[in-house]
C-alpha positions in Angstrom: -0.1 -0.1 -0.1 1.7 3.3 -1.2 1.1 6.6 0.3 -2.9 7.3 0.3 -4.3 9.2 -2.2 -6.8 10.9 0.3 -3.7 12.5 2.1 -2.9 14.4 -1.1 -6.5 15.8 -1.6 -6.3 16.8 2.4 -2.7 18.0 2.1 -3.5 21.9 2.1 -5.9 21.4 5.2 -3.7 19.4 7.1 -0.8 22.2 6.3 -3.3 24.8 7.5 -3.8 22.9 10.8 -0.1 22.5 11.4 1.0 26.2 10.5 -1.9 27.4 12.8 -0.6 25.4 15.6 2.9 26.6 14.8 1.9 30.2 14.9 0.3 29.6 18.4 2.5 27.5 20.5 1.9 26.4 24.0 4.2 25.1 26.7 3.7 22.0 28.8 0.1 21.4 30.3 -0.9 25.0 28.9 -2.2 23.5 25.6 -5.6 24.7 25.8 -6.0 26.4 22.5 -4.2 23.4 20.8 -6.5 21.0 22.8 -9.5 22.9 21.8 -8.5 22.8 18.2 -8.1 19.2 18.5 -11.5 18.7 20.1 -13.1 20.6 17.3 -11.7 19.0 14.6 -12.4 15.4 16.3 -16.2 16.4 16.4 -16.3 17.6 13.2 -14.8 14.4 11.7 -17.6 12.6 13.5 -15.4 10.7 16.1 -17.7 8.3 18.2 -16.2 9.7 21.5 -14.1 12.7 22.5 -12.9 13.0 26.1 -10.9 15.9 27.4 -9.1 16.4 30.7 -7.0 13.3 30.6 -3.6 14.1 31.7 -5.0 17.6 32.6 -5.1 19.1 29.0 -4.9 15.8 27.1 -7.4 15.0 24.6 -8.5 11.4 23.4 -10.6 10.5 20.5 -12.6 7.0 19.6 -13.1 5.9 16.3 -14.9 2.6 15.7 -14.3 0.5 12.6 -17.0 -0.9 10.3 -17.0 -4.0 12.5 -15.5 -5.0 15.9 -15.5 -8.9 15.7 -11.7 -8.7 16.5 -12.3 -6.7 19.9 -8.9 -5.1 19.1 -8.0 -1.6 20.4 -4.9 0.3 19.2 -4.0 3.7 20.5 -2.2 6.2 18.0 -0.2 9.2 20.0 0.9 12.6 19.0 2.4 15.2 21.5 1.1 18.7 21.4 3.5 21.0 23.6 6.1 23.5 22.3 9.4 24.7 23.7 10.6 28.0 25.5 12.9 29.1 22.6 12.6 32.3 20.6 12.1 31.5 17.0 14.3 32.7 14.3 12.9 31.0 11.2 11.5 34.2 9.6 8.6 32.3 8.3 5.5 33.8 7.4 3.6 31.4 9.9 6.3 32.0 12.7 5.4 31.9 16.2 3.3 34.8 17.3 4.3 33.9 21.1 7.4 35.6 22.4 10.0 33.2 23.5 7.9 30.1 22.5 8.0 27.9 19.5 7.1 24.6 18.1 11.2 23.8 17.9 10.7 20.0 18.0 7.7 19.3 15.3 5.0 18.6 17.8 2.8 20.9 15.6 3.4 18.3 12.8 2.8 15.2 14.8 -0.6 16.8 15.9 -1.6 17.7 12.3 -0.6 14.4 10.9 -2.5 12.5 13.7 -5.6 14.7 13.1 -5.3 14.0 9.3 -5.3 10.2 10.0 -8.1 10.7 12.5 -10.3 12.3 9.6 -9.3 9.6 7.0 -10.2 6.9 9.5 -13.6 8.5 10.7 -14.6 8.7 6.9 -13.5 5.3 5.7 -13.6 3.2 8.9 -12.1 0.2 6.8 -11.0 -1.8 10.0 -12.5 -4.3 12.2 -12.0 -2.8 15.8 -11.4 0.4 17.4 -8.6 3.3 17.1 -8.0 5.5 20.0 -6.3 8.9 19.0 -4.4 10.3 21.8 -3.2 13.9 22.0 -0.8 14.4 24.6 0.4 17.7 26.5 3.7 18.2 28.3 6.2 15.8 26.5 9.0 18.5 26.9 10.0 17.5 30.4 6.5 17.8 32.0 5.7 14.0 32.1 2.5 14.2 30.2 2.4 10.8 29.2 2.9 9.7 32.7 -0.1 11.8 33.7 -2.2 10.4 31.0 -1.5 7.0 32.2 -1.8 7.7 35.8 -5.4 9.1 35.0 -6.3 5.4 33.7 -6.5 6.2 30.0 -5.2 2.5 28.9 -8.0 0.9 30.9 -10.6 3.4 30.4 -10.5 3.1 26.6 -9.4 -0.6 26.5 -6.1 0.1 24.7 -4.1 -3.0 24.0 -1.0 -1.7 22.2 0.1 1.9 21.3 2.1 3.7 18.7 3.8 6.9 18.2 6.0 8.6 15.7 8.5 11.5 15.6 10.1 13.5 12.9 14.0 13.3 12.5 16.0 16.0 11.0 18.9 15.1 8.8 17.4 11.9 7.8 15.8 11.4 4.3 12.6 13.3 3.9 9.7 10.8 4.3 11.7 7.7 5.0 11.3 5.6 8.2 13.7 4.0 10.7 13.0 2.1 13.9 14.5 -0.6 16.4 13.2 -3.0 18.9 14.3 -2.8 22.5 15.6 0.0 24.3 15.5 3.1 21.8 15.5 6.3 23.8 17.4 6.9 26.9 16.2 7.4 30.4 16.3 11.1 31.1 17.0 12.3 34.7 18.0 15.7 36.4 20.5 16.7 38.7 20.9 19.8 41.2 23.8 20.3 43.2 23.9 23.4 45.8 27.6 23.9 46.9 27.9 25.9 50.1 31.3 27.4 51.2 32.7 30.7 52.7 32.2 33.8 50.6 34.4 36.9 50.8 36.7 39.4 49.0 38.2 38.1 45.7 41.6 39.8 46.9 41.6 37.3 50.1 40.7 33.9 48.7 42.6 32.5 51.9 39.6 33.7 54.0 37.1 31.9 51.9 36.2 28.4 50.8 35.8 29.1 47.1 32.7 27.5 45.7 33.3 28.4 42.3 36.8 26.5 42.4 34.9 23.5 44.2 32.1 23.4 41.5 34.7 23.6 38.6 36.6 20.5 40.1 33.1 18.9 40.5 32.2 19.2 36.8 35.2 17.8 35.8 35.1 14.8 38.3 31.6 14.0 37.2 33.0 13.3 33.7 34.9 10.3 35.3 31.7 8.4 35.7 31.5 7.7 31.8 35.3 7.4 31.4 36.3 5.5 34.5 33.1 3.9 36.0 30.9 2.8 33.1 31.6 -0.2 30.8 33.0 1.3 27.7 30.4 -0.4 25.5 27.7 0.8 27.7 25.7 4.2 27.3 25.7 7.0 30.0 26.0 10.6 29.7 26.4 13.0 32.2 25.9 16.7 31.3 26.2 20.0 33.5 24.2 22.4 32.0 24.0 25.4 34.3 26.6 27.0 36.7 24.9 29.8 38.7 26.8 31.8 41.5 25.1 33.6 44.4 27.1 36.7 43.6 27.7 38.5 40.1 30.0 40.9 41.1 33.5 41.0 39.8 35.3 41.1 43.2 33.3 38.8 45.4 33.8 35.0 45.8 30.3 33.6 46.0 29.1 31.6 49.3 27.0 29.3 47.0 27.0 27.7 43.6 24.0 26.0 42.0 24.6 23.4 39.3 22.1 21.8 37.2 22.3 19.0 34.5 21.0 15.9 33.0 21.9 12.3 33.1 21.0 9.9 30.2 21.3 6.0 30.5 20.0 2.7 28.5 19.7 0.2 31.5 18.7 0.1 35.0 22.2 -0.8 36.2 23.7 1.9 34.6 21.2 4.5 35.9 21.7 3.2 39.5 25.4 3.4 39.2 25.1 6.9 37.7 22.9 8.1 40.5 25.3 6.7 43.5 28.4 8.0 41.9 26.8 11.6 41.3 25.8 11.8 44.9 29.2 10.4 46.2 31.5 12.4 44.1 29.5 15.6 44.9 29.8 14.8 48.7 33.4 14.1 48.6 34.7 16.7 46.0 33.0 19.4 48.2 34.5 17.8 51.5 37.9 17.9 49.9 38.1 21.7 49.8 36.0 22.3 53.0 32.5 22.9 51.5 29.3 21.2 51.6 27.6 19.7 48.8 23.7 19.2 48.7 23.1 16.8 45.5 19.5 15.8 44.3 19.0 13.3 41.8 15.4 13.1 40.1 14.5 10.3 37.9 12.4 11.5 35.1 11.6 9.7 32.0 12.5 6.0 31.9 14.0 4.3 29.1 11.7 4.0 26.1 11.6 0.2 24.9 9.8 -0.8 21.7 8.0 -4.5 22.0 9.4 -6.6 19.4 6.3 -7.8 17.6 4.9 -4.3 17.5 8.2 -3.1 16.2 8.3 -5.5 13.3 4.6 -4.7 12.5 5.2 -0.9 12.5 8.2 -1.7 10.4 6.1 -3.7 7.9 3.7 -0.8 7.6 6.4 1.6 6.9 7.6 -0.5 4.0 4.1 -0.7 2.5 3.9 3.1 2.7 7.2 4.3 1.3 9.0 1.0 0.2 11.7 0.9 3.1 12.3 1.3 6.9 15.7 1.4 8.2 17.4 0.3 11.3 17.5 3.3 13.8 20.4 4.0 15.9 20.1 4.4 19.8 19.1 7.8 20.8 20.3 9.3 24.1 17.4 11.8 24.0 14.6 11.3 26.4 10.9 10.5 25.2 7.9 10.3 27.6 6.1 8.0 25.4 8.1 5.4 27.4 5.4 5.6 30.1 2.8 4.4 27.6 5.0 1.7 26.4 5.6 0.6 30.2 1.8 0.1 30.2 1.1 -1.5 27.0 3.2 -3.3 24.3 3.9 -0.9 21.2 6.3 1.0 19.1 7.8 4.4 18.3 9.0 5.1 14.8 11.3 7.8 13.3 10.1 9.7 10.1 12.8 11.7 8.1 12.5 15.4 8.2 15.0 15.9 5.4 18.0 18.7 5.7 16.3 20.6 8.5 17.8 22.4 11.3 18.2 20.0 14.3 15.2 19.9 16.8 15.3 22.2 19.9 17.1 24.7 17.9 15.7 28.4 17.1 15.8 27.6 13.2 14.1 24.2 13.1 11.0 23.8 11.3 8.9 20.8 10.6 8.7 19.7 7.0 5.2 19.7 5.6 6.2 17.4 2.6 6.3 14.6 5.0 2.7 14.8 6.1 1.3 12.5 3.5 3.7 9.6 4.6 3.1 10.2 8.4 -0.6 10.1 8.0 -0.4 7.2 5.8 1.6 5.3 8.4 -0.9 6.1 11.2 -4.0 4.9 9.0 -2.2 1.8 7.7 -1.5 1.0 11.1 -5.1 0.7 11.9 -6.3 -0.9 8.7 -3.3 -3.5 8.8 -3.5 -4.4 12.3 -7.4 -4.9 12.4 -8.4 -5.7 8.8 -11.8 -6.2 7.7 -13.2 -9.5 7.0 -10.6 -11.5 9.4 
């Protein structure tokens, strides 16, 4: 089955949805306008049920097939939230919200799933039920976790669940996937170092927290280079260094560090947490300071199920003719919470030669919309075929 002709007919309409969402980005759980747009479209399409307020601002739509002898229910998920970045694309439809933009393509994901929902509501050429899931707060807020904690999987009887993400610098409209661990666990670290502040001309009278913090940042890199198995995956990144004084001639009493840790296995995650806490404490003690280190576990490893991965790849091949083996990704993805509750798969769709995600010049490539919509629609029709 190639890309469906219906999505060529719907292309301008889906692009208009996407660009409207792009102009009006919303952060975390504040996706009120986007959620309302999704609700309006699903009702317009004739979805059998539209439910709001799951995961605070999440939206779920139910589309029943022509028959239901299989009893199957599959979930298709898209994320809706944007990022706190000032857009610099110069597009005619650039963000109208200062300091906020769709820098990860969630506008495109939402538009593609809406396009698939419209097609599936029109045709209903499947034997079972499709649940379309529009999730807020993927970008650090854990919206997927909250939708699951609200009982979404049981409420709608979802048996397996699928999602997609655009992928810059990968051939436009082509797919890639892998089974097993795919995206890394994503954790947060905060470390406050307290010493003795004083005049910069009299360092001997102080306990210099900038010196302590600098040694600590370097010491933390020994976790990957000397504590981890060289063939394992672990990333420790300190991304923020804030002192309690901004003066040129003051040694600050406190320094606050923030960062992130990425791992692919529970064992590596445990090791990284233990070493970060230990290295922080002992490094500070070496220089007479005190370190208060906090390690917060956030998104777990996102793991694709073998059967559903094979099926998702098979559908991708039917849509565009091929599906590549994806590499491990050290980025985090809160679809992991849904995959902890149900078997499923997450696939990448090439965005072509675009700027990387999470940058001010990124833009979703509208040319990949027909491929993405077709993949979502084919999942339903192939997983729950009529007459079988």
